[in-house]
Each structure stands twice: as C-alpha cells, then as structure tokens.
N, C-alpha and C positions, 0 to 999 in steps of 0.2 A: 369577293373571299369566298372559294368556294372551298371549305373544308370536306374532306371525306373521313367515313370512319375510318381508325388504326388501321394499319396492318398487323397488329400486334392483341392477341388474347388478352383484354379488359372484361368484366364484371355490366358495365353501363358505361355507353357514351352516349349523351343525351345533346342536341342542338335548342340551346337557348334562346339565340339570337343571333344574324348576321346581315350585314349589310355591308358595303363595300368598304374595302379594305379592315374592316373591323372584326370579330366570332366571341360568340360568349357556348359557353358544351359545360355542361358537369361529363362527370368523368371517376368512377367505380374500380373502383383497384380488390381483387380479391386475394387472399393472402398466399405470397407467391407472386402474383403479380407486379410488376411495374411497365413504367413504359421507359421505354429503353435509349441507351443515350444515342444522341441527334440534336441540332441544334437548329433557329431560322435564321436565312436568308436578311429577312428587314423588318421580322414583326420581333415583337419583345410578348411575354406570355409570363402573364401577369399571375398568380395563385393566391386559393382561397379555401381554405381549408375546411370542410363544412362539417366531416366525420374522420380523427385520425386517432395517434397522430399521425404524420406522414414525413415527411422527408424528400427534400431537394437536393441534389446534388449537382455542384456545375464546377466546369476545369479551366483554367484560363481565362478571370481567376477560380484556384481551386477554393469554394467554398462549402457549406451545409446546412441547409437552414432545419430547421425539427418546427414544423407548423403543429400548434393544435386548434382543433375548432375555431374560427372568428379570424384567426393569425393570415398575417399576407406571404408574400414575397417576388419580387416580381426578376424574369431572368432578359438581360436586354441580349439584342438579335447578335446573332453569330457568337453565341456565349454555349457550348456545347451543356448539354445537361440531361440526367434523371432525373424519373421521380417513383415513389416506392414507401408504401407502407413502410411507419417506425418497426425494427426487425419484421421487415418483412412482411408484418401485418396489415390488414385489411385497411382500407382509407378509402375519402368518398372528396373532391374538392371542385371545384368551379376554376373555371379559368377563359382568360378574356386576352383577344390574342387579339392584335394592332399596335399601332396603325400600320399597314404595309400589305405588301403579297406577301398569303402564303404559300411556306414551301417548311419544308419534312426531312431534312436531308441528316441521316443515319450513319449516322460512324461506331465501327467497332469500342469493344470495353477494349478498357486499357491489356493489358498484357499483366 
C-alpha cells in the first residue's frame, strides 16, 4: 500500500509504518484545516485522537464522532467522511488504514 501525502493543506503528515495492505500515519490540522469529504473503496480508517478535540463526520450512515485524546473511532470502507478539529480548531491524530488497497475518492460537500 503506497499512501502519498495528501493533496489538501495540513500542518503535519508523518508516515509511521507501512506494509502491504496497512498504513499508520500521524496527521495534524491547524485551526480551519480539514480532511475533506472522501471515502475509501477497501480500507477502514481507524482514528486515534492525540490532541484535540477532533470531529469525524460520516454520511450514509450519518454520524458524528467527537474524540478527545486517547479516544478512537473507525470508519468502514465506502463510508464518506470528513475530519476537522471541533469548532474548526487544531487537532492531531494517528490514523490506521487497512486492510486492503488504499484509494482516496474525493466527493463534493453536501449543498
């Protein structure tokens, strides 16, 4: 699984570990930054909040997860999601992505 740096502006992107079918990264967002709406065809994103709070929003099913340091949530394949700090504040988190072939399918925000 080769995961490239994101195409959207973020404060930090650090690869921690990568083996076929599994990737662990650290991402940090400044105030106002986000990971835009997207989904993955085959991998689950498991988020571990390191600094926050942070918010993970999902569509179909609609959900909102507010994570504080040490808390986790998982977003299964084919579930659109958006990540930001609470009230668009800063946050830092570890993301475990696997198992499977990684892709990033961008989707437009809801009107």
